[in-house]
C-alpha positions as CSV (number, residue, x, y, z in Angstrom):
1,X,0.2,-0.1,0.0
2,X,2.8,2.3,0.9
3,X,3.9,2.0,-2.9
4,X,1.2,4.3,-4.0
5,X,2.5,6.9,-1.9
6,X,5.8,6.3,-3.3
7,X,4.7,6.1,-7.3
8,X,3.1,9.1,-6.5
9,X,5.9,10.7,-5.1
10,X,8.5,10.1,-8.1
11,X,6.0,10.6,-10.6
12,X,4.7,14.0,-9.0
13,X,8.5,15.2,-8.5
14,X,9.8,13.7,-12.1
15,X,6.4,16.0,-13.8
16,X,7.2,19.2,-11.6
17,X,10.7,18.9,-12.6
18,X,10.0,18.6,-16.3
19,X,6.9,21.4,-16.4
20,X,9.3,23.8,-14.4
21,X,12.2,23.9,-16.8
22,X,9.7,22.8,-19.8
23,X,6.7,24.5,-19.1
24,X,5.1,24.3,-22.8
25,X,5.0,20.6,-22.3
26,X,1.7,20.8,-19.9
27,X,-0.6,21.4,-23.2
28,X,1.9,20.3,-26.0
29,X,1.4,23.7,-27.7
30,X,3.8,24.6,-30.2
31,X,3.6,28.6,-29.3
32,X,2.2,28.5,-25.6
33,X,1.2,32.2,-24.6
34,X,2.8,33.7,-21.8
35,X,-0.1,33.1,-19.2
36,X,0.2,29.5,-20.0
37,X,3.6,29.4,-19.4
38,X,3.3,31.1,-16.0
39,X,0.8,28.7,-15.0
40,X,2.6,25.7,-16.6
41,X,5.8,26.6,-14.1
42,X,3.2,27.4,-10.7
43,X,1.3,23.8,-11.2
44,X,5.0,22.2,-11.7
45,X,6.3,23.5,-8.4
46,X,3.1,22.7,-6.7
47,X,3.2,19.4,-7.7
48,X,6.7,18.8,-7.2
49,X,6.1,20.3,-3.5
50,X,3.5,17.5,-3.5
51,X,5.8,14.8,-4.9
52,X,8.0,15.8,-1.8
53,X,5.5,15.7,0.8
54,X,4.0,12.5,-0.6
55,X,7.6,10.9,-0.3
56,X,7.8,11.9,3.1
57,X,4.4,10.6,4.0
58,X,6.1,6.7,2.2
59,X,8.8,6.9,4.8
60,X,6.5,7.2,8.0
61,X,3.6,5.0,6.0
62,X,1.6,3.1,8.7
63,X,-1.9,1.3,7.8
64,X,-4.4,4.0,9.8
65,X,-7.1,6.3,9.0
66,X,-5.1,9.4,8.1
67,X,-2.9,7.6,5.2
68,X,-6.5,5.9,3.9
69,X,-7.5,9.1,3.3
70,X,-4.4,10.6,2.0
71,X,-4.1,7.4,-0.4
72,X,-7.9,8.1,-1.4
73,X,-7.1,11.5,-2.2
74,X,-4.2,10.9,-4.4
75,X,-6.4,8.3,-5.8
76,X,-9.3,10.7,-6.7
77,X,-7.0,13.6,-7.6
78,X,-5.4,11.7,-10.3
79,X,-8.9,10.1,-11.5
80,X,-10.1,13.7,-11.5
81,X,-7.2,15.5,-13.6
82,X,-7.1,12.5,-16.2
83,X,-10.9,13.4,-16.7
84,X,-10.0,17.2,-16.7
85,X,-7.3,16.9,-19.1
86,X,-9.5,14.5,-21.2
87,X,-12.0,17.5,-21.5
88,X,-9.2,19.3,-22.9
89,X,-8.5,17.1,-25.8
90,X,-11.6,16.8,-26.4
91,X,-11.6,20.6,-27.2
92,X,-8.6,20.1,-29.1
93,X,-6.3,22.7,-27.1
94,X,-3.3,19.8,-26.6
95,X,-2.9,17.9,-29.6
96,X,-2.7,13.9,-27.8
97,X,-4.8,12.4,-24.8
98,X,-1.0,11.1,-23.2
99,X,-1.8,13.1,-19.9
100,X,-5.8,12.1,-19.4
101,X,-4.9,8.5,-20.0
102,X,-1.8,8.6,-17.9
103,X,-3.5,9.6,-14.6
104,X,-6.8,7.6,-15.6
105,X,-4.7,4.4,-15.7
106,X,-2.3,5.7,-12.5
107,X,-5.8,6.2,-11.0
108,X,-7.3,2.5,-11.8
109,X,-4.3,0.7,-10.6
110,X,-3.9,2.8,-7.4
111,X,-7.4,2.0,-6.6
112,X,-7.1,-2.3,-7.7
113,X,-3.8,-1.6,-4.8
114,X,-5.8,-0.2,-2.4
115,X,-9.0,-2.3,-3.0
116,X,-6.2,-5.4,-2.6
117,X,-4.5,-4.1,0.6
118,X,-8.0,-2.4,2.3
119,X,-8.4,-5.0,4.8
120,X,-4.8,-3.9,6.6
121,X,-6.4,-0.5,7.3
122,X,-7.6,-0.5,11.1
123,X,-11.6,-0.7,10.7
124,X,-12.7,0.4,14.2
125,X,-14.1,3.7,13.9
126,X,-16.2,4.8,10.7
127,X,-14.3,7.7,8.6
128,X,-15.8,11.0,9.5
C-alpha cells in the first residue's frame, strides 16, 4: 500500500521538475502564450512539492485512518486530473490524450492496489 505513495511521489517530482523547466509540455502547444507558461510553471512547482510531501509520507507509512484518507485523495486526484485533461483533449487544446490516459491508468491501478490491501487498515472507527 505504501507503494502508492512512492509511485505518486516519483511521478509528481518528475512531472514537476519537467514542467518547471519545460512549461510548454503541459498542453504540448507549439507556441504557448505567456500566461500559459506562468501557470504551467506554477503547477510544476506545486506538484513537485506534492511529490516531496508524498515521499515523506511514504517513509513514515502506517496503516491508519489518516493514511487511508490520503491514499484515497491521491487516487481521486489522479482520476479528476485524467478526466479534466481528457476534456482539454476533446476541446482540441492539446494535440494528444497522453496526460489523460496516464492519470486515469494511474488512478485505476492505484485503486486496484488499494482494494487488494484495504483489509490491512484499522477499521475501528468509521471515516467522518
